[in-house]
C-alpha positions in Angstrom: -33.2 -57.2 53.8 -34.2 -54.7 51.3 -37.7 -54.7 50.1 -38.3 -56.6 46.9 -39.4 -54.2 44.1 -43.0 -54.5 43.1 -43.7 -55.5 39.5 -45.0 -52.0 38.8 -41.5 -50.6 39.6 -39.6 -52.9 37.2 -38.0 -50.9 34.3 -37.6 -52.1 30.8 -34.1 -52.0 29.3 -35.2 -49.3 26.9 -36.5 -47.2 29.8 -33.3 -47.7 31.8 -31.1 -46.7 28.9 -33.3 -43.7 28.1 -33.1 -42.6 31.7 -29.3 -43.1 31.8 -29.0 -41.1 28.5 -31.0 -38.2 30.0 -28.9 -38.2 33.1 -25.6 -38.2 31.1 -26.7 -35.4 28.7 -27.9 -33.2 31.6 -24.8 -33.8 33.6 -22.1 -33.2 30.9 -22.3 -29.9 29.0 -20.3 -29.4 25.8 -16.6 -29.9 26.6 -13.2 -30.6 25.0 -11.5 -34.0 25.2 -8.1 -35.1 23.8 -7.0 -38.5 22.6 -5.7 -40.7 19.8 -8.0 -41.9 17.1 -8.4 -45.7 16.7 -10.9 -48.0 15.0 -11.8 -45.3 12.4 -14.8 -46.2 10.2 -16.4 -44.1 7.6 -19.9 -45.4 7.0 -21.7 -45.2 3.6 -24.2 -42.7 5.3 -21.3 -40.3 5.7 -21.1 -40.6 9.5 -17.7 -41.3 11.1 -17.4 -43.9 13.9 -14.1 -44.2 15.9 -12.7 -44.4 19.4 -10.6 -41.9 21.4 -8.0 -43.5 23.6 -5.1 -42.6 25.8 -2.7 -44.8 27.8 -5.4 -45.9 30.3 -8.8 -45.9 28.6 -10.9 -45.4 25.5 -14.4 -44.1 24.6 -16.6 -44.7 21.6 -17.3 -41.7 19.4 -19.6 -40.7 16.5 -19.3 -37.7 14.3 -22.4 -37.2 12.1 -22.1 -36.2 8.5 -23.6 -32.7 9.1 -20.6 -32.0 11.3 -17.7 -33.8 9.7 -18.5 -32.1 6.3 -17.2 -28.8 7.7 -13.7 -30.2 8.3 -11.1 -29.3 5.8 -8.9 -32.2 6.8 -9.3 -36.0 7.0 -8.5 -37.6 10.4 -6.8 -41.0 10.2 -5.8 -43.8 12.5 -3.3 -42.7 15.1 -3.9 -39.0 14.9 -3.7 -37.0 18.1 -6.8 -34.9 18.2 -8.9 -32.5 20.4 -12.7 -33.0 20.2 -15.5 -30.8 21.2 -18.2 -33.3 22.3 -21.4 -34.1 24.2 -21.7 -37.2 26.4 -24.6 -39.5 25.4 -25.8 -43.1 25.4 -26.6 -45.1 22.4 -29.8 -46.6 23.7 -30.1 -49.5 21.2 -26.9 -51.1 22.5 -26.4 -49.4 25.8 -23.1 -48.0 24.7 -21.6 -45.0 26.4 -20.3 -42.7 23.7 -19.4 -39.1 22.7 -21.1 -37.2 20.0 -18.4 -35.1 18.3 -19.3 -31.6 17.3 -15.9 -30.4 16.2 -12.5 -32.0 15.6 -9.0 -30.5 15.4 -5.5 -31.7 15.6 -4.0 -31.8 19.1 -2.3 -28.6 20.1 -4.4 -26.3 17.9 -6.1 -24.8 20.9 -3.0 -23.0 22.0 -2.4 -21.9 18.4 -5.9 -20.5 18.1 -5.5 -18.6 21.3 -2.2 -17.1 20.1 -3.9 -16.3 16.8 -6.8 -14.5 18.4 -4.6 -12.7 20.9 -2.3 -11.3 18.1 -5.3 -10.5 15.9 -7.0 -8.4 18.6 -3.7 -6.6 19.4 -3.0 -5.6 15.9 -6.7 -4.7 15.3 -6.6 -2.4 18.3 -3.5 -0.7 16.9 -5.4 0.0 13.7 -3.3 -2.2 11.6 -6.3 -3.6 9.8 -8.2 -0.3 9.3 -9.7 0.2 5.9 -8.2 3.7 5.6 -4.8 2.1 5.6 -5.6 -0.1 2.6 -4.0 0.9 -0.7 -6.0 0.5 -3.9 -4.8 -2.3 -6.2 -4.1 -0.9 -9.7 -6.4 -2.1 -12.5 -3.5 -2.4 -15.0 -0.2 -3.1 -13.3 2.9 -2.7 -15.3 4.9 -5.3 -13.3 3.9 -7.8 -10.6 5.9 -9.1 -7.7 5.5 -12.5 -6.0 6.7 -13.4 -2.5 6.6 -17.2 -2.1 8.8 -20.3 -2.3 10.6 -20.7 -5.6 9.7 -24.4 -5.8 6.2 -24.2 -4.5 3.2 -25.5 -6.5 1.4 -22.3 -5.6 4.0 -20.3 -7.6 3.4 -22.5 -10.7 -0.3 -22.0 -10.3 0.1 -18.2 -10.0 2.5 -18.0 -13.0 0.1 -20.1 -15.1 -2.8 -17.8 -14.2 -0.8 -14.7 -14.9 0.3 -16.0 -18.4 -3.3 -17.0 -19.2 -4.9 -13.7 -18.1 -2.2 -11.1 -19.2 0.9 -12.7 -20.6 2.6 -9.3 -21.4 3.0 -8.3 -17.7 6.5 -8.9 -16.4 6.8 -10.8 -13.1 9.5 -10.5 -10.4 9.8 -13.3 -7.9 11.1 -12.6 -4.4 11.9 -16.2 -3.2 11.6 -17.2 0.4 10.8 -20.3 2.4 7.2 -20.3 3.5 7.3 -22.9 6.3 9.7 -24.2 8.8 11.8 -22.5 11.6 12.6 -18.9 10.9 10.5 -18.7 7.7 8.4 -15.8 9.1 11.5 -13.6 9.3 12.5 -14.5 5.8 9.0 -13.8 4.4 9.0 -10.4 6.1 12.5 -9.7 4.7 11.3 -10.5 1.2 8.3 -8.2 1.6 10.6 -5.4 2.8 13.0 -5.9 -0.1 10.1 -5.7 -2.6 8.9 -2.5 -0.9 12.4 -0.9 -0.9 13.0 -1.7 -4.6 9.5 -0.4 -5.6 9.9 -2.0 -9.0 6.4 -3.5 -9.0 2.9 -2.1 -9.0 1.4 -4.9 -6.9 2.8 -7.6 -4.6 1.4 -11.1 -4.2 2.2 -12.9 -0.9 1.3 -16.5 -1.7 1.3 -20.0 -0.2 -0.6 -23.2 -1.0 -3.0 -24.9 1.3 -1.9 -26.9 4.4 -2.6 -27.4 8.1 -2.7 -24.5 10.5 0.8 -25.4 11.5 1.9 -25.2 7.9 0.3 -21.8 7.5 1.4 -20.5 10.9 4.3 -18.4 9.5 1.7 -16.1 8.0 0.2 -15.6 11.5 3.4 -14.2 12.9 3.5 -10.5 13.9 6.7 -9.8 11.9 5.0 -10.8 8.6 1.8 -8.8 9.4 3.8 -5.6 10.1 6.0 -6.0 7.0 2.8 -6.3 4.9 1.2 -3.3 6.6 4.4 -1.2 6.1 4.9 -2.2 2.5 4.6 0.8 0.1 3.3 -1.5 -2.7 -0.3 -2.7 -2.6 -0.3 -6.3 -1.2 -2.6 -9.1 -2.1 -2.6 -12.0 0.3 -3.3 -15.4 -1.2 -2.5 -17.9 1.5 -4.0 -21.4 1.8 -7.5 -22.4 0.8 -10.7 -20.4 0.9 -11.5 -21.4 4.4 -8.1 -20.5 5.7 -7.7 -17.0 7.3 -4.4 -15.8 8.5 -3.2 -12.6 10.2 -1.5 -11.7 6.9 -5.0 -11.7 5.2 -6.2 -8.9 7.6 -3.0 -6.9 7.2 -3.0 -7.0 3.4 -4.7 -4.5 1.2 -6.7 -7.3 -0.4 -7.4 -10.9 0.6 -7.7 -13.6 -2.0 -9.1 -17.0 -1.0 -6.3 -18.9 -2.9 -3.0 -18.1 -4.7 -4.7 -18.5 -8.0 -7.4 -16.1 -7.0 -4.7 -13.6 -6.0 -3.2 -13.8 -9.5 -6.7 -13.2 -10.9 -7.3 -10.3 -8.6 -4.0 -8.7 -9.6 -4.4 -8.7 -13.3 -7.0 -7.7 -15.9 -8.4 -10.6 -18.0 -6.9 -10.3 -21.4 -9.7 -12.3 -23.0 -12.3 -10.2 -21.3 -10.6 -7.0 -22.4 -10.3 -8.2 -26.0 -14.0 -9.1 -25.9 -14.9 -5.7 -24.5 -12.7 -4.0 -27.2 -14.4 -6.1 -29.8 -17.8 -5.1 -28.6 -16.8 -1.4 -28.5 -15.3 -1.7 -32.0 -18.6 -3.1 -33.3 -20.5 -0.4 -31.5 -18.2 2.2 -33.0 -18.6 0.7 -36.5 -22.4 0.7 -36.1 -22.3 4.3 -34.9 -20.0 5.4 -37.8 -22.1 3.5 -40.3 -25.2 5.2 -39.0 -23.6 8.7 -39.2 -22.2 8.0 -42.7 -25.6 7.0 -43.9 -27.2 10.0 -42.3 -24.6 12.3 -43.9 -25.0 10.6 -47.2 -28.8 11.3 -47.1 -28.1 14.9 -46.2 -25.6 15.1 -49.1 -28.1 13.7 -51.5 -30.7 16.2 -50.3 -28.2 19.1 -50.7 -27.1 17.8 -54.1 -30.6 17.9 -55.4 -30.7 21.6 -54.5 -27.3 22.3 -55.8 -27.1 24.1 -59.3 -24.2 24.3 -61.7 -22.5 27.7 -62.2 -24.2 28.1 -65.7 -27.6 27.4 -64.2 -26.9 29.9 -61.4 -25.8 32.5 -63.9 -28.9 31.9 -66.0 -31.1 32.2 -62.9 -29.3 35.4 -61.9 -29.7 36.8 -65.4 -33.4 35.9 -65.4 -33.7 37.5 -62.0 -32.0 40.7 -63.2 -34.2 40.9 -66.2 -37.3 40.5 -64.0 -35.8 43.2 -61.7 -35.2 45.5 -64.8 -38.8 45.0 -66.0 -40.1 45.7 -62.5 -37.8 48.8 -62.4 -39.1 50.1 -65.7 -42.7 49.6 -64.7 -41.9 51.3 -61.4 -40.3 54.3 -63.1 -43.3 54.6 -65.4 -45.7 54.5 -62.5 -43.6 57.1 -60.6 -43.5 59.4 -63.6 -47.2 59.0 -64.1 -47.9 59.8 -60.5 -45.5 62.8 -60.7 -47.1 64.1 -63.9 -50.6 63.8 -62.3 -49.3 65.7 -59.3 -47.7 68.4 -61.4 -50.9 68.8 -63.3 -52.8 69.3 -60.1 -50.3 71.8 -58.9 -50.4 73.6 -62.2 -54.2 73.9 -61.9 -53.9 75.1 -58.4 -51.2 77.7 -59.5 -53.5 78.9 -62.2 -56.0 79.8 -59.6 -53.4 81.8 -57.8 -51.7 83.3 -60.8 -51.8 87.2 -60.5 -51.9 87.5 -64.3 -55.2 85.7 -64.4 -56.6 88.3 -61.9 -55.1 91.1 -64.0 -56.7 89.7 -67.1 -60.0 90.1 -65.5 -59.5 93.9 -65.2 -57.7 94.2 -62.0 -54.3 95.9 -61.5 -51.5 95.4 -59.0 -50.0 98.4 -57.1 -46.5 98.1 -55.6 -44.3 100.7 -53.8 -40.8 101.5 -54.9 -39.5 98.5 -52.9 -41.7 96.1 -54.8 -44.1 95.4 -51.9 -47.7 95.0 -52.9 -50.0 97.8 -51.6 -53.0 96.1 -50.0 -54.2 99.0 -47.8 -54.1 102.8 -48.1 -52.4 102.8 -44.7 -49.3 101.7 -46.5 -48.9 104.9 -48.6 -49.1 108.7 -48.1 -49.5 111.6 -50.5 -46.4 112.2 -52.6 -45.3 108.5 -52.6 -44.4 107.0 -55.9 -46.0 103.7 -56.8 -46.0 101.3 -59.7 -49.2 100.1 -61.2 -49.1 96.8 -63.1 -51.8 95.9 -65.6 -52.6 92.7 -67.5 -50.5 94.2 -70.2 -47.8 96.7 -69.3 -47.3 98.9 -66.2 -47.2 102.6 -65.2 -45.8 104.8 -62.4 -47.9 107.3 -60.5 -47.6 109.7 -57.6 -50.1 109.6 -54.8 -51.9 112.9 -54.5 -54.7 112.1 -52.1 -55.7 109.2 -49.8 -59.3 108.3 -48.9 
């Protein structure tokens, strides 16, 4: 017989469940499990409680609010799902359960793998490179839209375009956006818009939906048509959390079709408001300049004289100049008279007649040259002697 456990080895239920929980959590790392949802309960706390079952078994599950808030879809009873989970034990009741970290519709794993595989392939080819991106014009003259003609997304886009810039013409290239063969039709509509080249920007749009609904925009044929389009392409597919291959191939990615319409057009109200502000600024500037020029004109006007006043001032000025000229002439004449007097006095000192009046005489040869030295004459020369009064001729008979 086995030994009977001693009382010190007896476990409480809480200890047992805690030990079992620790063993389970260490033994099962994070893994994927598939099944059908049943017994779905959404608690007031925001946590979800449900079971996953297949044809042979079921397991209790919990998905806490901080995890289920990230889902963009609402699972319901009977949905086939794939769950990323941890094995644990709810100690209070001893229930074996799964703590769900992420939940997706069944079959999405293969789709995600195909998505990632194509995305890496096209990215390696350079299809998503920024240097391939074409700029979206700020003021398009005509806008093209590739989407379903009866889609709610088209109505949202047209409403947004009319609100933002009603004067821009719109051309719709209708095509199915889901269902078998839709990817080829979407690509053909994009190529048609590129060949016609009648628009300045092309919107490729579709409303929200599941990953299966949006899968046509993850097809390679659509991505290559967008990349080859000669017109700048804005992709507005699904909701903000949805990313498709078309988003990476497009020149711009918008989170929603409405956002794509906003991205493609200027805001008429914003432009009018900006023009109003610029008009006010221009008016203020013109008013300032006009006031400044008016002040300058007033200043100049105060200095401006009439022609009669100008003539009177000119006449007065001429009169003053005439008076100054007369005074100047008198002063010049006075100075010249004084100078003449000084010169006359000086000449009197040099006047030969004054010397002759004092008893001297002036002797000249026949050429009229003054004889200053006896060396200038010789015996027999004729000379002329000039006195203070009269003159006489003489012949030189002897030289001392």
